C-alpha positions as CSV (number, residue, x, y, z in Angstrom):
1,M,109.3,-60.1,76.3
2,R,112.5,-62.1,76.0
3,R,114.3,-59.0,74.8
4,A,113.1,-57.0,77.8
5,L,114.2,-59.6,80.3
6,M,117.8,-59.8,79.1
7,P,118.8,-56.2,79.9
8,M,117.0,-56.5,83.3
9,G,118.9,-59.7,84.0
10,A,122.2,-58.0,83.1
11,C,121.4,-55.1,85.5
12,L,120.4,-57.6,88.3
13,L,123.7,-59.5,87.8
14,L,125.7,-56.2,87.9
15,A,123.9,-55.2,91.1
16,L,124.6,-58.5,92.8
17,S,128.3,-58.5,91.8
18,A,128.6,-54.9,93.2
19,T,127.0,-56.1,96.5
20,A,129.2,-59.1,96.6
21,S,132.4,-57.1,96.2
22,G,131.2,-54.8,99.0
23,A,130.6,-57.8,101.2
24,Q,134.2,-58.9,100.7
25,G,135.5,-55.8,102.4
26,W,136.5,-53.8,99.3
27,D,137.1,-50.2,100.3
28,N,137.4,-47.5,97.7
29,R,138.4,-44.7,100.1
30,P,141.9,-43.4,99.7
31,A,144.5,-44.7,102.1
32,A,145.6,-42.4,105.0
33,F,148.6,-40.3,104.2
34,S,151.9,-41.2,106.0
35,W,155.4,-39.8,105.9
36,T,156.8,-43.2,106.7
37,G,158.9,-44.6,103.8
38,C,162.2,-44.5,102.0
39,Y,163.2,-42.6,98.8
40,I,166.1,-42.3,96.3
41,G,166.8,-39.6,93.8
42,A,169.3,-38.0,91.5
43,N,170.4,-34.4,90.9
44,I,172.5,-32.3,88.5
45,G,173.3,-28.7,88.6
46,G,176.0,-26.0,89.1
47,G,178.3,-25.3,92.1
48,W,180.1,-22.2,93.2
49,A,182.7,-21.6,95.9
50,D,184.8,-18.8,97.3
51,K,188.4,-19.6,98.3
52,D,190.5,-17.5,100.6
53,V,194.2,-18.3,101.1
54,A,196.1,-16.7,103.9
55,D,199.2,-17.1,106.0
56,V,200.0,-15.7,109.4
57,L,201.2,-12.4,108.1
58,Q,198.8,-11.5,105.3
59,P,196.1,-12.7,102.9
60,R,197.6,-14.4,99.8
61,D,194.6,-15.0,97.5
62,S,190.9,-14.8,97.2
63,H,189.2,-16.3,94.1
64,G,185.9,-17.8,93.1
65,S,185.4,-21.2,91.5
66,S,182.5,-22.8,89.7
67,G,181.6,-25.9,87.8
68,I,179.1,-28.7,87.3
69,V,177.9,-31.2,90.0
70,G,175.8,-34.3,89.9
71,G,174.9,-37.2,92.2
72,G,172.2,-38.7,94.3
73,Q,170.5,-38.8,97.6
74,A,168.7,-41.5,99.6
75,G,166.8,-41.4,102.9
76,C,164.1,-42.8,105.1
77,D,161.4,-41.2,107.3
78,Y,159.4,-42.8,110.1
79,Q,156.2,-41.2,111.4
80,V,154.9,-41.8,115.0
81,Q,151.5,-40.0,115.4
82,S,152.3,-36.5,114.2
83,W,156.1,-36.7,114.7
84,V,158.4,-37.6,111.9
85,L,162.0,-38.7,112.2
86,G,164.3,-39.1,109.2
87,I,167.8,-39.6,107.9
88,Q,169.3,-38.7,104.5
89,G,172.6,-39.2,102.8
90,M,173.7,-37.2,99.7
91,W,176.8,-37.5,97.5
92,D,177.8,-35.4,94.4
93,A,180.7,-35.7,92.0
94,A,181.9,-32.2,91.2
95,D,184.1,-30.4,88.7
96,I,184.4,-27.1,90.5
97,S,187.6,-25.1,90.0
98,G,189.0,-21.6,90.0
99,E,192.3,-19.8,90.2
100,G,193.7,-16.4,91.2
101,K,197.0,-14.5,91.5
102,D,198.9,-14.3,94.7
103,L,198.4,-10.9,96.3
104,A,202.0,-10.6,97.6
105,N,203.7,-12.2,94.6
106,P,201.9,-11.9,91.3
107,A,204.2,-14.5,89.8
108,L,202.4,-17.2,91.9
109,T,199.0,-18.6,91.0
110,W,196.7,-20.3,93.4
111,K,194.3,-23.0,92.1
112,S,191.5,-24.7,93.9
113,T,189.5,-27.8,92.8
114,N,186.6,-29.7,94.4
115,S,186.0,-33.2,93.1
116,W,183.1,-34.3,95.4
117,F,181.0,-33.3,98.4
118,A,178.6,-35.2,100.6
119,T,176.2,-34.7,103.5
120,L,174.7,-36.9,106.1
121,T,171.7,-35.3,107.8
122,G,168.9,-36.1,110.2
123,R,165.6,-34.3,110.7
124,I,162.8,-34.1,113.1
125,G,159.4,-32.8,112.1
126,Y,155.8,-32.3,113.1
127,A,153.0,-33.0,110.6
128,V,150.6,-30.0,111.2
129,Q,148.3,-31.5,108.5
130,P,148.5,-34.9,106.9
131,Q,150.5,-33.5,103.9
132,M,152.3,-30.6,105.5
133,M,155.2,-30.9,107.9
134,I,157.4,-28.3,109.7
135,Y,160.9,-29.7,110.4
136,A,164.4,-29.0,111.5
137,K,167.4,-30.6,109.8
138,G,171.0,-30.8,110.7
139,G,174.0,-32.9,109.9
140,S,177.6,-33.1,108.7
141,P,179.2,-32.3,105.4
142,G,182.4,-33.6,103.7
143,C,184.3,-32.7,100.6
144,A,187.5,-33.3,98.6
145,T,189.1,-29.9,98.0
146,T,192.7,-29.3,96.9
147,T,194.5,-26.0,96.7
148,T,197.9,-25.7,94.9
149,C,200.3,-22.9,94.3
150,S,202.4,-22.7,91.2
151,A,204.9,-20.2,89.8
152,R,204.3,-18.8,86.3
153,S,207.3,-18.5,84.0
154,A,208.4,-15.1,82.9
155,A,207.7,-16.1,79.3
156,T,204.0,-16.5,80.0
157,S,203.5,-13.4,82.2
């Protein structure tokens, strides 16, 4: 009989502890979804650009450039009922470059480089479902681009 009472006692103890935890306000339901919060991230990839050089009289050069980019982004969103407001900043270092011959004078070479670019954007959205949002985003970009022109020597033509 003693062997039969021990398992029943263990079951009773387990049932009482489960009831006590429920009485303390433990809630196993998942928390409600919210867009409110901040985030940070990193990125790496490729970048492409088209460069057109012109003066008042005529186009001088048109060339493409490409290279590798990498950087990070950070932002915050705040939800009020179904509306979401947010801001994000992004900065990438870049090694994007390209060159082309001058259309009017083939002895000249135009070269463009981009060493970084960044954006600062804001967004407003509407959560049509807890985990689905439709939003509009807009902001301002910035970059460091240089364009140079150099003459090639006759020996290298």
